[in-house]
N, C-alpha and C positions, 0 to 999 in steps of 0.2 A: 822421743820415747826410746828407751832401751829395751826392745822386745826381740827375743830370739824366736823366729817362726819355725815351726816343725815342717811345714810344707812350703815349697817354692811359691812365692807370691807373684805369679804371672798367669795371665789368661791364655787359653789355648782351646780352639774349637776345631774339631776334625770335620772333614768334608761330609761324613755320613750322619751328622747331627740331626735328630737324636739317634744315637747308635743302637746296634742290635740288642745289646743287653737291656737298655732302657725300654725298647719296644717289647721285648719279651716280658719284662716286669709289668708293663702297661697292660698286656694281654692277660696276665695272671690277675692283676688288680681288677680288671673288668669282671672277672668271674668270682671275685672274693670280697671286694670292698663295695660298700653302699654307693650308689651313683650320686647321692646327695653330697658326698665329700668331693670337692673340686680342688684341683691343684693348678696353679698358674704357670708352672714350669714343667715341660714334658720329659724331664730327665730325672734319674734316680741317683741319690747322693751316696757316695762311697766314703768320702773323707772331707773334713773341713778344718780350717785353721786360719787364724788372723782374719784377713779379708777375702779369702779364696775358698771356693767349693769345688771338689773333684767329683765327677759323676762316675758311674760304673763302666763307662766306655772310654775313659781316659781324657775327657774334656775337663777344662778348668775354667771356672766362672768367677768373675769379680762379684762379690756379694754386697749389693747396696740395699739389702732388705733386712739383714740380721734376724731372719725368722720372725719378722714383724716386731722389731725392736727388742728381741729377747737376748741375742748373743752379743750384747754390748762389749763384753770382754773377749770376744772371739768364741768360736764354737768348740774349742778344745783348749781353753786356757790352762796352762800347766798347774797353777795353784788350785783351780777348781777340780781338775782331774785328780790331783793328789789328795785333796780333801775327800772327794767321793770314794776313792779307793780305800783310804784309811777307814772311813766310816763303815763301808760295806763289809769290811773284814771283822767288824764287831757285831753290828746288828743292822738290819735293813728296816725294821718296823717293830714297834711295840704298841702303838697308839698312845699318844700323849694323854688321852682321856682315861687310859687304864694304867699304864706304867710310864710316868713322865721321865724326861731326860734333859740334860743341860743344854743341848743344842737349840732347842725350842726357846728356852729362857734367854740364851745368848743372842739369838736373832731378835727377839722382842726388845731386849735392852738396846741393841744397836739401832733398831728402827725408832725407838723412843728418843734416842740421842740425835739421830740424823734429821728427823722430820721437823718442820717449822714450829716454832713456839717454845717457850720456856716453862709452860705449865706442866703439871703432873700428867703423865700419859700412861696408857696401857695399849697392848697389842694382842691381837688374836690372829692365828695363822690358818690359811686355807690352801687350796690347790690351784685355783684359776682366778683370773680377773673378775669374771662374772660372779663367781662365788663370793669374792670379797665385796663386790658392789651390793649383791643381794643381802649380805649380812650387815653391811653399813646401813642399809635402809631399815632392817630389823632393829638395829641398835637405836637409830634415830626415832623410830616409832615408839618403842617401849620407853625411851628416856623422856620423850615429850608428851606421850599420851595422845598424840595426834596421828592422823593417817595419810594426809595428802602429801604427795612428793612432786616436786617440779624438776623437770629436765628441759633440755633446750633443743631448738631446731638444729638439725645436722648431727645430733648426738649419736654416739655408739657406746653402749655399756655392756653388751654381752648377748648371749643366745639362750639363756634360761627364760622361763616364762616371765618373771618379773623384769629381768633386764631387757627382754625383747620389748616390753611395754615402754621402757625408758628410751630404747633405741629409736631413732627417727626414720631410718631408711627401710622401706618395705621389702624391696628385692635386693638380695636374696634372703634377708635375715628374718622377716616377719611374715611374708606372704603365705597364707594358708595355715598358719600355726595358731591362730587365735581360738577362743577369746583370751585376752591377756589380763594380767592382774589389774585391779581397779585402783582408783584414786591416784592415777598418774596424770599429770598435766604438763603441757609443753609451752615454753615461753620463747619469745624471739631472741635469737642470738645476735651478738655483734659480729658481723662478717664484713669488714671494711671494704673488701674488693667488690662486694655485691650490694652495698647499701644504696637504696634509692636516693637518699640524701648523702652524698659523699662527704659533707661537712659535719655530719653528726659525730659527736665525741663519744668516747667510751662511757663516760658518766651518763650522757643523755640516752645512749642505747640501754644502759642499765635501768634508767628511770622508765623507759618504755616497757621493759620486762616487769619491773616492779608494779607499774600501773595495772598490767594484765593480772599479775598475781593477786593484788589487793582487791580488784573489782570482780574477778571471775572465780576466785577461790576463797579469799579472806586470809590475811596474814596469820590470824590466830588459829587457822585450821591446818597450816603447813608444818609437817614434821621436818622436812629436809628439802634443801636445794642442792642438786647434784650437778656438777659441771666438769668437763675436761678443760683444764687451763689452756691447753692447745688441743683442739678437737682432732681426733685421729682419722677414723674411717670417713668422717664427714668432709675431709679435705685439708687436714693440717691447718685449720683455721685458727689464726692468732687474733683474739679479740682486741679491740682498740684499747689503748692504755686508759685505765680508770674503770673499765667495765667490771673486772673481777673485784677490785676493792670496794666498789659501791654495793655490789651484790652481797659481799661478806658483811658489810656494815648494816645493810637492811636485815640480813639474817640475825645478826647480833641484837639489833634493836627489837626484834619481834620473837625472840626465843626459838628461832629456827636453826636447825643443825646444818651448817654449811659443809658439804662434802666435796673435796677435790678428788676427782677420779684421775689419778696419776699412773694408771696401769701402763700406758704407752709412753708417757712423757717423763716418768720418774727415773731415778738412778743415773744422774749425770748426763742424760740424753740431751737436754737442752742447754747445757753449760752451767747449770746449777744442779744440786741434788734433786730438786723438784721444781717444776715449772712455775708454781705459784710464787716462788721466791723472787722471781724477776720483778714483781710489784710489791713485795713485802707482805703478801697475804698470808695469814695464819688460819688454816681451815680447822674446823672442829674435829672432823674425821678425814683421813686420807686413805685411799685405797691404792694398793700397789701390787704388781705382779711382773710379768714379762722379764725385764732386765734384772730382777732381784737376785736370781740364783744361777746365772751363767748357762741357762738352758734347762735346768731342772724345774719340775712343776712346783711352784710355791707362790702364794699370794698372802696379803695381809690387810687388815684394817688396823690403823693406828690412830689414836686420838685422845681426847680429853678423858682423864681417868673417871670422872663422874658419869660420863656417858656410857663407856664400856662396862663400868661396874654396876650400872643400873640393871643389867640383864641378870636374871636369876641363874643360879647354878645349873649347868647342863643345857642352858639355852643357846650356847654357842659351841661350835666344834664340828667334827667330822672325822671319820675313820682315818683318813690319810692326811688330814690337815697338819702342816708342820712336820712332815715326814723327816726323820733324822738325816737321811742322805741329802735331801733337798736343803735342810738347814745347814749342813756342813758346806754344801756348795755355795749357799748365800753368803756365809761368813767369808769364804775365800774370794768370791766375786767382789764383794764390797771392799775387801782389803786390796784387791787389784785396782779397783777404781780409785782408791785413795793413794796407793803408792805410785801408780802411773799417772796421777793427776788427769783422769779422764774428763773431768769437768773442763779443765783447760784445753784438752785435746778437742772436745766438742766445739769450743769457741773457735779454735783454729780451723776446724772443718767448715764451720759456718762462714768464716771470712773467705776461705778458698772458694767454696761453692758459690757464694753470692757474688763474688767478684767475677768469676768465669761466666756464670749464667746471666748476671746483670748486664755484662757487656754484650752478650748474644741478644738479649732482649732489646737493648738499645739499638743494636745493628739491624734487627728485623723491623724495628719501628713500631709506632702506635697501632698500625694496621696489621701487625704481625700476629702470629698464633700464640705467643707467650703473653698471657694476660697479666700474670703476676709471678714473681719469685718471692717466697716468704718462708717463715719458720725461724726457729732458734736452735743454735748448737748443731747437733747431728740429727735434727728433726726438721727437714727442709722439704719444700714442695714447689712445683711449678703448676700453675693452673693454665690450661690451654683453651683458647677461644677460636671461633671461626675467623679466619683472616678477613679483614675488612669489615667485621661486625661492629667496630667502633664502640660507642657508648653502650650499645646493647649487650656487649660481652656475651655473645651466644656461646654456650659450652660446646666444645668439640671433642666428644668422647671417641669418635672414629680416629681422629688424628692422634689422640693419646694412646690408643691401642696400637696403632702403627708404630709409634715411637718405641713403645715397650717391646713389641715384637722384633723390631730392628736391633735393639740392644741385646736381646736374648740371643739372636742368631750370631751376634758378634762376641758373645761371651760375657755379657753383663746382665745380672739379675736386678731388675727394678720392680717396684710395686706400684699399682695404680690405686686410686681411691677417689672419694668425693661423692657427694649426693648426686651429681650429674655425670659421674664416671669420667671426669675430664682433668683429673689431677694425678701427677706422678709424684710419689713421695720417696724421699731419699733418707734411708736409715742405715748408713754404713756402720759396721762395727767400729767402735771408737778407737780400736787398736789398729785400724787399717793404716798402711804406710802411705806416705805422701805420694810415692811413685804409683802405687796401685790406684789410689783415689784419682790422680791426674789422668791415668789411662782410662778409668771408668768414665770420667767427665768428657774425655776426648770422644769416646764412643757415643755418649748421650748427645753431645753437641752435634756430631755428625748425623745422628738419627733425627734430631730436630730440624737440621738444615735440609735433610732429604725430604721430609714431610712438608716443611714450609715452602 
């Protein structure tokens, strides 16, 4: 990659981490910000570029989280910054539902072009991933005249009332916030590492889910099946080959809208534009956000024209949906992904990370704490188990936290996830340099060895 970074791409952690300025801001935060908003890192950001984050006290951290897969092109990509500056000099908002503008149309055209399938498509823009998911369900229900929606074990789809119902994990996302929207059902996921029968194929796992849907709900009652092609918060779970195609086939056979939630896995993150493309699946609707706009708030539902056009005028929208500044950022970010071949870069990252961590897993042995290294492209994970737990694969959340804490103290930001809190997810900006990625992996490997 031919990238000119604005900030030096090196980590540096001072002895007084977290520093006095971050501590001062933490004290102010405690008096001003709701306690329910948690942060995993105790420092406050002053600047960020490429794969590095500078805090207010002069520390520099390697960013292996990308703001949860948002800053795919880096946190201050020059093209995105330039597009935002140019747009704000003209207008920041008019509301597309009142006074429309070209940027919204251009983003819709681009998404219709990039998303899987050659059928006629339409796009509607929103602000957040949860908002996109909620509207995808609305579209499916009105288009089919049905109400039931099927989500999966370990799923995460958002924090609004409907999307909390779709989300599987109780703490911290659902606990105490009910009752949730009705007519939401949960089907068993394909989770190869934790299958009771390790020989089960993806197609067989799909048939298990289909049997549940057919017997407990009735296929003719289901408006939509929604699934993350690679589950995010649930643990970066990659279903077995054949699982997604069979579910999509079942949906088509029964007039069910198949929704791919690509909020975290989309936009070059997995080495393809969208994760469903690894198995040639063409969803009816696809929800996107996070990496779409280089850090600006934007999300979308894209899909079959007849589905989106089934909604009556005024039935979709929102005051800020498709904000002109966010649209300008999205067009620039997508252009950077194309010109820098970030899909190819994601595949390079996957090869580097899997080779390094695969060797470490083999060295630690079957009784070691690395249960599995998995993922695609720049969406990778390690699942940790208690050493010596063998076939039981007992999740080890405590070890996972220790590893994350070790990395942070050494200047590497990583994220944890998983239904059992025992997964480290790696989401580096796809513009990270080879040298910085290698340094981050050195620290991670040292952290794992120290805990193992």
